[in-house]
PDB file as gemmi writes it, atoms N, CA and C in Angstrom:
CRYST1    1.000    1.000    1.000  90.00  90.00  90.00 P 1                      
ATOM      1  N   MET A   1      25.816 137.914-127.747  1.00  0.00           N  
ATOM      2  CA  MET A   1      25.108 138.193-126.730  1.00  0.00           C  
ATOM      3  C   MET A   1      24.482 139.339-126.294  1.00  0.00           C  
ATOM      4  N   THR A   2      23.297 139.851-126.249  1.00  0.00           N  
ATOM      5  CA  THR A   2      22.779 140.881-125.803  1.00  0.00           C  
ATOM      6  C   THR A   2      22.768 141.571-124.865  1.00  0.00           C  
ATOM      7  N   PHE A   3      22.560 143.007-124.451  1.00  0.00           N  
ATOM      8  CA  PHE A   3      22.703 144.095-123.177  1.00  0.00           C  
ATOM      9  C   PHE A   3      22.145 143.285-122.343  1.00  0.00           C  
ATOM     10  N   LYS A   4      20.781 143.042-123.111  1.00  0.00           N  
ATOM     11  CA  LYS A   4      19.688 141.899-122.013  1.00  0.00           C  
ATOM     12  C   LYS A   4      20.149 140.988-121.292  1.00  0.00           C  
ATOM     13  N   GLU A   5      21.238 140.242-122.042  1.00  0.00           N  
ATOM     14  CA  GLU A   5      21.079 138.757-121.236  1.00  0.00           C  
ATOM     15  C   GLU A   5      22.553 139.353-120.244  1.00  0.00           C  
ATOM     16  N   ILE A   6      23.361 140.332-120.763  1.00  0.00           N  
ATOM     17  CA  ILE A   6      24.744 140.690-119.732  1.00  0.00           C  
ATOM     18  C   ILE A   6      23.520 141.334-118.422  1.00  0.00           C  
ATOM     19  N   LYS A   7      23.036 142.145-118.862  1.00  0.00           N  
ATOM     20  CA  LYS A   7      22.065 142.506-117.897  1.00  0.00           C  
ATOM     21  C   LYS A   7      21.444 141.537-116.534  1.00  0.00           C  
ATOM     22  N   GLU A   8      21.135 140.822-117.082  1.00  0.00           N  
ATOM     23  CA  GLU A   8      20.647 139.586-116.453  1.00  0.00           C  
ATOM     24  C   GLU A   8      21.563 138.867-115.585  1.00  0.00           C  
ATOM     25  N   MET A   9      22.393 138.669-116.319  1.00  0.00           N  
ATOM     26  CA  MET A   9      23.824 137.722-115.836  1.00  0.00           C  
ATOM     27  C   MET A   9      24.662 138.562-114.903  1.00  0.00           C  
ATOM     28  N   LEU A  10      24.527 139.751-115.269  1.00  0.00           N  
ATOM     29  CA  LEU A  10      25.534 140.299-113.874  1.00  0.00           C  
ATOM     30  C   LEU A  10      24.830 140.983-113.342  1.00  0.00           C  
ATOM     31  N   GLN A  11      23.503 141.054-113.045  1.00  0.00           N  
ATOM     32  CA  GLN A  11      22.648 141.702-112.099  1.00  0.00           C  
ATOM     33  C   GLN A  11      22.846 142.953-112.272  1.00  0.00           C  
ATOM     34  N   CYS A  12      22.505 143.782-113.436  1.00  0.00           N  
ATOM     35  CA  CYS A  12      22.755 145.035-113.313  1.00  0.00           C  
ATOM     36  C   CYS A  12      21.649 145.807-113.101  1.00  0.00           C  
ATOM     37  N   GLU A  13      21.729 147.005-112.955  1.00  0.00           N  
ATOM     38  CA  GLU A  13      20.733 148.216-113.278  1.00  0.00           C  
ATOM     39  C   GLU A  13      21.037 149.303-114.596  1.00  0.00           C  
ATOM     40  N   VAL A  14      20.050 149.263-115.025  1.00  0.00           N  
ATOM     41  CA  VAL A  14      19.865 150.017-116.695  1.00  0.00           C  
ATOM     42  C   VAL A  14      20.300 151.548-115.951  1.00  0.00           C  
ATOM     43  N   LEU A  15      21.038 152.051-116.246  1.00  0.00           N  
ATOM     44  CA  LEU A  15      21.059 153.376-115.701  1.00  0.00           C  
ATOM     45  C   LEU A  15      20.555 154.078-117.761  1.00  0.00           C  
ATOM     46  N   CYS A  16      20.760 153.912-118.369  1.00  0.00           N  
ATOM     47  CA  CYS A  16      20.615 154.010-119.638  1.00  0.00           C  
ATOM     48  C   CYS A  16      20.485 153.449-120.807  1.00  0.00           C  
ATOM     49  N   GLY A  17      20.155 153.593-121.921  1.00  0.00           N  
ATOM     50  CA  GLY A  17      19.720 152.701-122.664  1.00  0.00           C  
ATOM     51  C   GLY A  17      18.937 152.160-122.708  1.00  0.00           C  
ATOM     52  N   GLU A  18      17.993 151.928-122.152  1.00  0.00           N  
ATOM     53  CA  GLU A  18      16.745 150.559-121.885  1.00  0.00           C  
ATOM     54  C   GLU A  18      16.310 150.117-123.381  1.00  0.00           C  
ATOM     55  N   GLU A  19      16.355 150.941-124.135  1.00  0.00           N  
ATOM     56  CA  GLU A  19      15.844 150.828-125.305  1.00  0.00           C  
ATOM     57  C   GLU A  19      16.658 150.377-126.295  1.00  0.00           C  
ATOM     58  N   LEU A  20      17.783 149.719-125.917  1.00  0.00           N  
ATOM     59  CA  LEU A  20      18.898 149.422-126.853  1.00  0.00           C  
ATOM     60  C   LEU A  20      19.236 148.096-126.589  1.00  0.00           C  
ATOM     61  N   LEU A  21      18.949 147.186-125.197  1.00  0.00           N  
ATOM     62  CA  LEU A  21      19.368 146.030-124.608  1.00  0.00           C  
ATOM     63  C   LEU A  21      19.035 144.978-125.773  1.00  0.00           C  
ATOM     64  N   ASP A  22      18.067 144.630-126.046  1.00  0.00           N  
ATOM     65  CA  ASP A  22      17.410 143.648-127.193  1.00  0.00           C  
ATOM     66  C   ASP A  22      18.124 143.501-128.364  1.00  0.00           C  
ATOM     67  N   SER A  23      18.745 145.130-128.883  1.00  0.00           N  
ATOM     68  CA  SER A  23      18.825 144.984-130.217  1.00  0.00           C  
ATOM     69  C   SER A  23      20.535 144.897-130.323  1.00  0.00           C  
ATOM     70  N   THR A  24      21.314 145.260-129.186  1.00  0.00           N  
ATOM     71  CA  THR A  24      22.717 145.544-128.792  1.00  0.00           C  
ATOM     72  C   THR A  24      23.230 144.138-128.963  1.00  0.00           C  
ATOM     73  N   GLN A  25      24.111 143.585-129.997  1.00  0.00           N  
ATOM     74  CA  GLN A  25      25.260 142.543-129.879  1.00  0.00           C  
ATOM     75  C   GLN A  25      26.342 142.635-129.479  1.00  0.00           C  
ATOM     76  N   ILE A  26      26.817 142.076-128.457  1.00  0.00           N  
ATOM     77  CA  ILE A  26      28.346 141.960-127.682  1.00  0.00           C  
ATOM     78  C   ILE A  26      28.752 140.807-128.216  1.00  0.00           C  
ATOM     79  N   GLU A  27      29.993 140.783-128.643  1.00  0.00           N  
ATOM     80  CA  GLU A  27      30.790 139.999-128.756  1.00  0.00           C  
ATOM     81  C   GLU A  27      32.342 139.867-128.263  1.00  0.00           C  
ATOM     82  N   LYS A  28      32.547 140.995-128.029  1.00  0.00           N  
ATOM     83  CA  LYS A  28      34.283 141.481-127.217  1.00  0.00           C  
ATOM     84  C   LYS A  28      34.026 142.331-126.134  1.00  0.00           C  
ATOM     85  N   ALA A  29      34.840 141.860-125.238  1.00  0.00           N  
ATOM     86  CA  ALA A  29      34.998 143.005-124.117  1.00  0.00           C  
ATOM     87  C   ALA A  29      36.491 143.828-123.618  1.00  0.00           C  
ATOM     88  N   PHE A  30      36.246 144.408-123.055  1.00  0.00           N  
ATOM     89  CA  PHE A  30      37.378 145.076-122.730  1.00  0.00           C  
ATOM     90  C   PHE A  30      37.593 146.370-121.057  1.00  0.00           C  
ATOM     91  N   ALA A  31      38.421 145.416-120.183  1.00  0.00           N  
ATOM     92  CA  ALA A  31      38.169 146.036-118.983  1.00  0.00           C  
ATOM     93  C   ALA A  31      39.630 146.635-118.486  1.00  0.00           C  
ATOM     94  N   ALA A  32      39.058 148.185-117.866  1.00  0.00           N  
ATOM     95  CA  ALA A  32      40.385 148.855-117.525  1.00  0.00           C  
ATOM     96  C   ALA A  32      39.901 150.145-116.792  1.00  0.00           C  
ATOM     97  N   ASP A  33      40.531 150.802-115.669  1.00  0.00           N  
ATOM     98  CA  ASP A  33      40.696 151.806-114.806  1.00  0.00           C  
ATOM     99  C   ASP A  33      41.556 152.864-115.570  1.00  0.00           C  
ATOM    100  N   LEU A  34      42.071 152.703-116.646  1.00  0.00           N  
ATOM    101  CA  LEU A  34      42.651 153.628-117.319  1.00  0.00           C  
ATOM    102  C   LEU A  34      42.607 153.911-118.441  1.00  0.00           C  
ATOM    103  N   LEU A  35      42.138 154.914-118.895  1.00  0.00           N  
ATOM    104  CA  LEU A  35      42.217 155.653-120.226  1.00  0.00           C  
ATOM    105  C   LEU A  35      42.571 155.551-120.951  1.00  0.00           C  
ATOM    106  N   SER A  36      44.006 155.649-121.012  1.00  0.00           N  
ATOM    107  CA  SER A  36      45.000 155.432-121.903  1.00  0.00           C  
ATOM    108  C   SER A  36      45.448 154.161-122.037  1.00  0.00           C  
ATOM    109  N   ASP A  37      45.025 152.462-121.656  1.00  0.00           N  
ATOM    110  CA  ASP A  37      44.347 151.595-121.907  1.00  0.00           C  
ATOM    111  C   ASP A  37      43.302 150.962-122.939  1.00  0.00           C  
ATOM    112  N   VAL A  38      42.492 152.091-122.661  1.00  0.00           N  
ATOM    113  CA  VAL A  38      41.299 151.704-123.637  1.00  0.00           C  
ATOM    114  C   VAL A  38      41.279 152.686-124.911  1.00  0.00           C  
ATOM    115  N   LEU A  39      41.901 153.719-124.967  1.00  0.00           N  
ATOM    116  CA  LEU A  39      42.182 154.266-126.164  1.00  0.00           C  
ATOM    117  C   LEU A  39      43.322 153.667-126.911  1.00  0.00           C  
ATOM    118  N   ALA A  40      44.426 152.949-126.255  1.00  0.00           N  
ATOM    119  CA  ALA A  40      45.466 152.418-127.101  1.00  0.00           C  
ATOM    120  C   ALA A  40      44.899 151.055-127.259  1.00  0.00           C  
ATOM    121  N   TYR A  41      44.034 150.160-126.740  1.00  0.00           N  
ATOM    122  CA  TYR A  41      44.115 148.679-126.972  1.00  0.00           C  
ATOM    123  C   TYR A  41      42.583 148.355-127.274  1.00  0.00           C  
ATOM    124  N   ALA A  42      41.376 149.355-127.072  1.00  0.00           N  
ATOM    125  CA  ALA A  42      40.397 148.599-127.580  1.00  0.00           C  
ATOM    126  C   ALA A  42      39.356 149.056-128.751  1.00  0.00           C  
ATOM    127  N   LYS A  43      38.990 148.037-128.910  1.00  0.00           N  
ATOM    128  CA  LYS A  43      38.621 147.897-130.679  1.00  0.00           C  
ATOM    129  C   LYS A  43      36.663 148.081-130.658  1.00  0.00           C  
ATOM    130  N   GLU A  44      36.731 148.433-131.756  1.00  0.00           N  
ATOM    131  CA  GLU A  44      35.285 149.331-132.633  1.00  0.00           C  
ATOM    132  C   GLU A  44      34.411 147.781-131.647  1.00  0.00           C  
ATOM    133  N   GLY A  45      33.443 148.256-131.747  1.00  0.00           N  
ATOM    134  CA  GLY A  45      32.159 147.696-131.605  1.00  0.00           C  
ATOM    135  C   GLY A  45      32.523 146.262-129.806  1.00  0.00           C  
ATOM    136  N   THR A  46      33.436 146.670-128.805  1.00  0.00           N  
ATOM    137  CA  THR A  46      33.717 146.258-128.082  1.00  0.00           C  
ATOM    138  C   THR A  46      32.850 147.066-126.526  1.00  0.00           C  
ATOM    139  N   LEU A  47      32.601 145.959-125.784  1.00  0.00           N  
ATOM    140  CA  LEU A  47      31.757 146.542-124.508  1.00  0.00           C  
ATOM    141  C   LEU A  47      33.001 147.169-123.554  1.00  0.00           C  
ATOM    142  N   LEU A  48      32.711 148.198-123.145  1.00  0.00           N  
ATOM    143  CA  LEU A  48      33.986 148.725-121.953  1.00  0.00           C  
ATOM    144  C   LEU A  48      33.092 147.816-120.482  1.00  0.00           C  
ATOM    145  N   VAL A  49      34.344 147.497-119.632  1.00  0.00           N  
ATOM    146  CA  VAL A  49      34.080 147.434-118.261  1.00  0.00           C  
ATOM    147  C   VAL A  49      34.924 147.852-117.342  1.00  0.00           C  
ATOM    148  N   THR A  50      34.802 149.448-116.782  1.00  0.00           N  
ATOM    149  CA  THR A  50      35.438 150.251-115.806  1.00  0.00           C  
ATOM    150  C   THR A  50      34.740 150.378-114.666  1.00  0.00           C  
ATOM    151  N   GLY A  51      35.516 150.986-114.190  1.00  0.00           N  
ATOM    152  CA  GLY A  51      35.131 151.759-112.695  1.00  0.00           C  
ATOM    153  C   GLY A  51      35.301 153.050-113.069  1.00  0.00           C  
ATOM    154  N   LEU A  52      35.626 153.673-113.453  1.00  0.00           N  
ATOM    155  CA  LEU A  52      35.539 155.029-113.875  1.00  0.00           C  
ATOM    156  C   LEU A  52      34.777 155.638-114.316  1.00  0.00           C  
ATOM    157  N   THR A  53      34.053 156.662-113.716  1.00  0.00           N  
ATOM    158  CA  THR A  53      32.615 157.163-113.936  1.00  0.00           C  
ATOM    159  C   THR A  53      32.116 158.391-114.445  1.00  0.00           C  
ATOM    160  N   ASN A  54      33.522 159.021-115.004  1.00  0.00           N  
ATOM    161  CA  ASN A  54      33.845 160.729-115.350  1.00  0.00           C  
ATOM    162  C   ASN A  54      32.874 160.590-116.901  1.00  0.00           C  
ATOM    163  N   GLN A  55      33.282 162.166-117.649  1.00  0.00           N  
ATOM    164  CA  GLN A  55      32.339 162.301-118.549  1.00  0.00           C  
ATOM    165  C   GLN A  55      33.300 161.727-119.775  1.00  0.00           C  
ATOM    166  N   GLN A  56      34.599 162.100-119.487  1.00  0.00           N  
ATOM    167  CA  GLN A  56      35.472 161.263-120.528  1.00  0.00           C  
ATOM    168  C   GLN A  56      35.532 159.870-120.923  1.00  0.00           C  
ATOM    169  N   VAL A  57      34.774 159.257-119.861  1.00  0.00           N  
ATOM    170  CA  VAL A  57      34.223 157.756-120.166  1.00  0.00           C  
ATOM    171  C   VAL A  57      33.669 157.605-121.872  1.00  0.00           C  
ATOM    172  N   VAL A  58      32.414 158.690-121.294  1.00  0.00           N  
ATOM    173  CA  VAL A  58      31.545 158.635-122.577  1.00  0.00           C  
ATOM    174  C   VAL A  58      31.761 158.939-123.588  1.00  0.00           C  
ATOM    175  N   ARG A  59      32.800 160.081-123.367  1.00  0.00           N  
ATOM    176  CA  ARG A  59      33.429 160.438-125.183  1.00  0.00           C  
ATOM    177  C   ARG A  59      34.611 159.048-125.365  1.00  0.00           C  
ATOM    178  N   THR A  60      35.311 158.813-124.594  1.00  0.00           N  
ATOM    179  CA  THR A  60      36.585 157.737-125.407  1.00  0.00           C  
ATOM    180  C   THR A  60      35.568 156.350-125.915  1.00  0.00           C  
ATOM    181  N   VAL A  61      34.509 156.313-125.161  1.00  0.00           N  
ATOM    182  CA  VAL A  61      33.295 155.084-125.882  1.00  0.00           C  
ATOM    183  C   VAL A  61      32.862 155.542-127.127  1.00  0.00           C  
ATOM    184  N   GLU A  62      32.450 156.734-126.984  1.00  0.00           N  
ATOM    185  CA  GLU A  62      31.725 157.301-128.473  1.00  0.00           C  
ATOM    186  C   GLU A  62      33.034 157.197-129.598  1.00  0.00           C  
ATOM    187  N   MET A  63      33.717 158.050-129.592  1.00  0.00           N  
ATOM    188  CA  MET A  63      34.663 158.202-129.904  1.00  0.00           C  
ATOM    189  C   MET A  63      35.803 156.398-130.612  1.00  0.00           C  
ATOM    190  N   LEU A  64      35.463 155.883-130.119  1.00  0.00           N  
ATOM    191  CA  LEU A  64      36.226 154.461-130.309  1.00  0.00           C  
ATOM    192  C   LEU A  64      35.308 153.723-131.111  1.00  0.00           C  
ATOM    193  N   GLU A  65      33.826 154.155-130.826  1.00  0.00           N  
ATOM    194  CA  GLU A  65      32.775 153.621-131.219  1.00  0.00           C  
ATOM    195  C   GLU A  65      32.274 151.790-130.628  1.00  0.00           C  
ATOM    196  N   LEU A  66      32.990 152.252-129.428  1.00  0.00           N  
ATOM    197  CA  LEU A  66      32.465 150.593-128.802  1.00  0.00           C  
ATOM    198  C   LEU A  66      31.020 150.709-128.324  1.00  0.00           C  
ATOM    199  N   ARG A  67      30.457 149.851-128.020  1.00  0.00           N  
ATOM    200  CA  ARG A  67      29.195 149.290-127.576  1.00  0.00           C  
ATOM    201  C   ARG A  67      28.562 149.872-126.525  1.00  0.00           C  
ATOM    202  N   GLY A  68      28.971 149.826-125.421  1.00  0.00           N  
ATOM    203  CA  GLY A  68      28.630 150.202-123.899  1.00  0.00           C  
ATOM    204  C   GLY A  68      29.073 150.357-123.198  1.00  0.00           C  
ATOM    205  N   ILE A  69      28.852 150.429-121.892  1.00  0.00           N  
ATOM    206  CA  ILE A  69      29.650 150.831-120.655  1.00  0.00           C  
ATOM    207  C   ILE A  69      28.839 149.679-119.611  1.00  0.00           C  
ATOM    208  N   VAL A  70      29.730 148.908-118.706  1.00  0.00           N  
ATOM    209  CA  VAL A  70      29.149 148.091-117.619  1.00  0.00           C  
ATOM    210  C   VAL A  70      30.034 148.848-116.307  1.00  0.00           C  
ATOM    211  N   PHE A  71      29.580 149.612-115.670  1.00  0.00           N  
ATOM    212  CA  PHE A  71      30.188 150.036-114.544  1.00  0.00           C  
ATOM    213  C   PHE A  71      30.694 149.009-113.804  1.00  0.00           C  
ATOM    214  N   VAL A  72      31.595 148.971-112.661  1.00  0.00           N  
ATOM    215  CA  VAL A  72      31.946 147.287-111.600  1.00  0.00           C  
ATOM    216  C   VAL A  72      31.580 148.644-110.575  1.00  0.00           C  
ATOM    217  N   ARG A  73      31.619 147.163-109.239  1.00  0.00           N  
ATOM    218  CA  ARG A  73      31.892 147.515-108.054  1.00  0.00           C  
ATOM    219  C   ARG A  73      30.961 148.665-107.518  1.00  0.00           C  
ATOM    220  N   GLY A  74      29.615 148.426-108.189  1.00  0.00           N  
ATOM    221  CA  GLY A  74      28.260 149.499-108.071  1.00  0.00           C  
ATOM    222  C   GLY A  74      28.154 151.043-108.500  1.00  0.00           C  
ATOM    223  N   LYS A  75      29.648 150.958-108.758  1.00  0.00           N  
ATOM    224  CA  LYS A  75      29.601 152.387-109.629  1.00  0.00           C  
ATOM    225  C   LYS A  75      28.528 153.564-109.961  1.00  0.00           C  
ATOM    226  N   LYS A  76      27.827 154.209-109.708  1.00  0.00           N  
ATOM    227  CA  LYS A  76      27.108 155.096-110.449  1.00  0.00           C  
ATOM    228  C   LYS A  76      27.934 156.127-111.059  1.00  0.00           C  
ATOM    229  N   PRO A  77      27.922 156.771-112.548  1.00  0.00           N  
ATOM    230  CA  PRO A  77      28.126 158.360-112.715  1.00  0.00           C  
ATOM    231  C   PRO A  77      26.961 159.040-112.476  1.00  0.00           C  
ATOM    232  N   ASP A  78      27.524 160.644-112.552  1.00  0.00           N  
ATOM    233  CA  ASP A  78      26.550 161.870-111.973  1.00  0.00           C  
ATOM    234  C   ASP A  78      25.325 161.751-113.044  1.00  0.00           C  
ATOM    235  N   THR A  79      24.294 162.829-113.054  1.00  0.00           N  
ATOM    236  CA  THR A  79      23.156 162.691-113.961  1.00  0.00           C  
ATOM    237  C   THR A  79      23.678 163.341-115.256  1.00  0.00           C  
ATOM    238  N   GLU A  80      25.072 164.410-115.287  1.00  0.00           N  
ATOM    239  CA  GLU A  80      24.993 164.769-116.505  1.00  0.00           C  
ATOM    240  C   GLU A  80      26.085 163.689-117.095  1.00  0.00           C  
ATOM    241  N   THR A  81      26.679 162.682-117.012  1.00  0.00           N  
ATOM    242  CA  THR A  81      27.193 161.716-117.372  1.00  0.00           C  
ATOM    243  C   THR A  81      26.262 161.148-117.650  1.00  0.00           C  
ATOM    244  N   ILE A  82      25.626 160.962-117.409  1.00  0.00           N  
ATOM    245  CA  ILE A  82      24.235 159.918-117.980  1.00  0.00           C  
ATOM    246  C   ILE A  82      23.887 160.413-118.635  1.00  0.00           C  
ATOM    247  N   ASN A  83      22.930 161.603-118.413  1.00  0.00           N  
ATOM    248  CA  ASN A  83      22.867 162.863-119.852  1.00  0.00           C  
ATOM    249  C   ASN A  83      23.556 162.752-120.845  1.00  0.00           C  
ATOM    250  N   LEU A  84      24.619 162.490-120.950  1.00  0.00           N  
ATOM    251  CA  LEU A  84      25.803 162.398-122.125  1.00  0.00           C  
ATOM    252  C   LEU A  84      25.479 161.215-122.792  1.00  0.00           C  
ATOM    253  N   ALA A  85      25.488 160.141-121.938  1.00  0.00           N  
ATOM    254  CA  ALA A  85      25.495 158.793-122.527  1.00  0.00           C  
ATOM    255  C   ALA A  85      24.343 158.753-122.927  1.00  0.00           C  
ATOM    256  N   ARG A  86      23.372 158.990-122.659  1.00  0.00           N  
ATOM    257  CA  ARG A  86      21.934 159.429-123.540  1.00  0.00           C  
ATOM    258  C   ARG A  86      21.781 159.653-124.737  1.00  0.00           C  
ATOM    259  N   SER A  87      22.536 160.683-124.605  1.00  0.00           N  
ATOM    260  CA  SER A  87      21.775 161.640-126.031  1.00  0.00           C  
ATOM    261  C   SER A  87      23.265 161.066-126.706  1.00  0.00           C  
ATOM    262  N   LYS A  88      24.252 159.946-126.397  1.00  0.00           N  
ATOM    263  CA  LYS A  88      24.838 159.490-127.946  1.00  0.00           C  
ATOM    264  C   LYS A  88      24.516 158.254-127.944  1.00  0.00           C  
ATOM    265  N   ASN A  89      23.249 157.899-127.076  1.00  0.00           N  
ATOM    266  CA  ASN A  89      22.833 156.290-127.418  1.00  0.00           C  
ATOM    267  C   ASN A  89      24.087 155.242-127.028  1.00  0.00           C  
ATOM    268  N   ILE A  90      24.421 155.530-125.958  1.00  0.00           N  
ATOM    269  CA  ILE A  90      25.371 154.788-125.371  1.00  0.00           C  
ATOM    270  C   ILE A  90      24.949 153.885-124.282  1.00  0.00           C  
ATOM    271  N   PRO A  91      24.985 153.057-123.898  1.00  0.00           N  
ATOM    272  CA  PRO A  91      23.881 151.810-122.834  1.00  0.00           C  
ATOM    273  C   PRO A  91      24.904 151.881-122.094  1.00  0.00           C  
ATOM    274  N   MET A  92      24.806 151.981-120.629  1.00  0.00           N  
ATOM    275  CA  MET A  92      25.175 151.880-119.540  1.00  0.00           C  
ATOM    276  C   MET A  92      24.413 151.435-118.466  1.00  0.00           C  
ATOM    277  N   LEU A  93      25.157 150.181-117.579  1.00  0.00           N  
ATOM    278  CA  LEU A  93      24.701 149.172-116.809  1.00  0.00           C  
ATOM    279  C   LEU A  93      26.142 149.728-115.877  1.00  0.00           C  
ATOM    280  N   THR A  94      25.469 149.184-114.416  1.00  0.00           N  
ATOM    281  CA  THR A  94      26.132 149.036-113.080  1.00  0.00           C  
ATOM    282  C   THR A  94      25.810 147.751-112.730  1.00  0.00           C  
ATOM    283  N   THR A  95      26.686 147.219-111.988  1.00  0.00           N  
ATOM    284  CA  THR A  95      26.993 146.053-111.435  1.00  0.00           C  
ATOM    285  C   THR A  95      27.456 146.022-110.620  1.00  0.00           C  
ATOM    286  N   ARG A  96      27.197 145.323-109.312  1.00  0.00           N  
ATOM    287  CA  ARG A  96      27.903 145.218-107.874  1.00  0.00           C  
ATOM    288  C   ARG A  96      28.930 144.310-107.951  1.00  0.00           C  
ATOM    289  N   TYR A  97      29.602 143.156-108.894  1.00  0.00           N  
ATOM    290  CA  TYR A  97      30.318 142.743-108.921  1.00  0.00           C  
ATOM    291  C   TYR A  97      31.934 143.396-109.489  1.00  0.00           C  
ATOM    292  N   ILE A  98      32.848 142.749-108.504  1.00  0.00           N  
ATOM    293  CA  ILE A  98      34.372 143.212-108.921  1.00  0.00           C  
ATOM    294  C   ILE A  98      34.519 142.957-110.216  1.00  0.00           C  
ATOM    295  N   MET A  99      35.713 144.022-111.092  1.00  0.00           N  
ATOM    296  CA  MET A  99      35.964 143.907-112.237  1.00  0.00           C  
ATOM    297  C   MET A  99      36.272 142.306-112.217  1.00  0.00           C  
ATOM    298  N   PHE A 100      36.809 141.485-111.324  1.00  0.00           N  
ATOM    299  CA  PHE A 100      37.234 140.465-111.979  1.00  0.00           C  
ATOM    300  C   PHE A 100      36.260 139.606-111.963  1.00  0.00           C  
ATOM    301  N   GLU A 101      35.437 139.753-111.207  1.00  0.00           N  
ATOM    302  CA  GLU A 101      34.187 138.214-111.279  1.00  0.00           C  
ATOM    303  C   GLU A 101      33.288 138.700-112.493  1.00  0.00           C  
ATOM    304  N   THR A 102      33.122 140.504-112.884  1.00  0.00           N  
ATOM    305  CA  THR A 102      32.702 140.706-114.237  1.00  0.00           C  
ATOM    306  C   THR A 102      33.314 139.840-115.309  1.00  0.00           C  
ATOM    307  N   CYS A 103      34.319 140.006-115.489  1.00  0.00           N  
ATOM    308  CA  CYS A 103      35.050 139.680-116.585  1.00  0.00           C  
ATOM    309  C   CYS A 103      35.177 138.003-116.690  1.00  0.00           C  
ATOM    310  N   GLY A 104      35.005 137.221-115.263  1.00  0.00           N  
ATOM    311  CA  GLY A 104      34.994 136.023-115.698  1.00  0.00           C  
ATOM    312  C   GLY A 104      33.597 135.458-116.078  1.00  0.00           C  
ATOM    313  N   ARG A 105      32.493 136.191-115.755  1.00  0.00           N  
ATOM    314  CA  ARG A 105      31.354 135.712-116.056  1.00  0.00           C  
ATOM    315  C   ARG A 105      31.087 135.934-117.105  1.00  0.00           C  
ATOM    316  N   LEU A 106      32.215 137.416-117.999  1.00  0.00           N  
ATOM    317  CA  LEU A 106      31.565 137.658-119.037  1.00  0.00           C  
ATOM    318  C   LEU A 106      31.959 136.648-120.232  1.00  0.00           C  
ATOM    319  N   TYR A 107      33.572 136.286-119.772  1.00  0.00           N  
ATOM    320  CA  TYR A 107      33.919 135.312-120.388  1.00  0.00           C  
ATOM    321  C   TYR A 107      33.642 133.939-120.632  1.00  0.00           C  
ATOM    322  N   GLN A 108      32.848 133.240-119.184  1.00  0.00           N  
ATOM    323  CA  GLN A 108      32.039 131.781-119.125  1.00  0.00           C  
ATOM    324  C   GLN A 108      31.179 132.152-120.038  1.00  0.00           C  
ATOM    325  N   CYS A 109      30.282 133.324-120.738  1.00  0.00           N  
ATOM    326  CA  CYS A 109      29.345 133.296-121.674  1.00  0.00           C  
ATOM    327  C   CYS A 109      29.330 133.672-123.053  1.00  0.00           C  
ATOM    328  N   GLY A 110      31.188 133.479-123.355  1.00  0.00           N  
ATOM    329  CA  GLY A 110      31.259 133.352-124.443  1.00  0.00           C  
ATOM    330  C   GLY A 110      31.934 134.671-125.172  1.00  0.00           C  
ATOM    331  N   LEU A 111      31.812 135.716-124.147  1.00  0.00           N  
ATOM    332  CA  LEU A 111      32.829 137.016-124.634  1.00  0.00           C  
ATOM    333  C   LEU A 111      34.045 136.451-124.999  1.00  0.00           C  
ATOM    334  N   THR A 112      34.846 137.706-126.062  1.00  0.00           N  
ATOM    335  CA  THR A 112      36.158 137.000-125.745  1.00  0.00           C  
ATOM    336  C   THR A 112      36.878 138.539-125.408  1.00  0.00           C  
ATOM    337  N   GLY A 113      38.552 138.838-125.447  1.00  0.00           N  
ATOM    338  CA  GLY A 113      38.841 139.983-125.308  1.00  0.00           C  
ATOM    339  C   GLY A 113      38.803 140.774-126.422  1.00  0.00           C  
ATOM    340  N   SER A 114      39.117 142.046-126.030  1.00  0.00           N  
ATOM    341  CA  SER A 114      38.828 142.830-127.195  1.00  0.00           C  
ATOM    342  C   SER A 114      40.317 142.843-128.326  1.00  0.00           C  
ATOM    343  N   ILE A 115      41.410 142.293-127.827  1.00  0.00           N  
ATOM    344  CA  ILE A 115      42.499 142.248-128.225  1.00  0.00           C  
ATOM    345  C   ILE A 115      43.223 140.982-127.593  1.00  0.00           C  
ATOM    346  N   GLU A 116      44.317 140.518-128.623  1.00  0.00           N  
ATOM    347  CA  GLU A 116      44.757 139.065-128.112  1.00  0.00           C  
ATOM    348  C   GLU A 116      46.866 139.799-128.441  1.00  0.00           C  
ATOM    349  N   CYS A 117      47.209 138.885-127.213  1.00  0.00           N  
ATOM    350  CA  CYS A 117      48.256 139.695-126.741  1.00  0.00           C  
ATOM    351  C   CYS A 117      49.259 138.677-127.231  1.00  0.00           C  
ATOM    352  N   VAL A 118      50.403 139.012-127.972  1.00  0.00           N  
ATOM    353  CA  VAL A 118      51.498 138.411-128.695  1.00  0.00           C  
ATOM    354  C   VAL A 118      52.368 137.727-127.678  1.00  0.00           C  
TER     355      VAL A 118                                                      
END                                                                             
């Protein structure tokens, strides 16, 4: 699934990375509002679904080599955070859906979780 398909399905607004929407493929997603969980469990190449909008989110995505960010609940980061993501080529979208609805829609369209619980 491409970012463009995700954008349309979740009725997202693109905050940055418009040029990457067609070329970035997403197969897995991870949802969390705790960066410690993202650091512990998210795997490379995963889409991050979160309500956190600070610069640490962008730095975490960069460090773990995640594919991009979808902010839930209509949240939008400040201009500095958007500019940081833009400089790192990290696509950022925002959707009005809550995290539960966002994850359900992504799963329904074929995305799987970043980890498997044993």
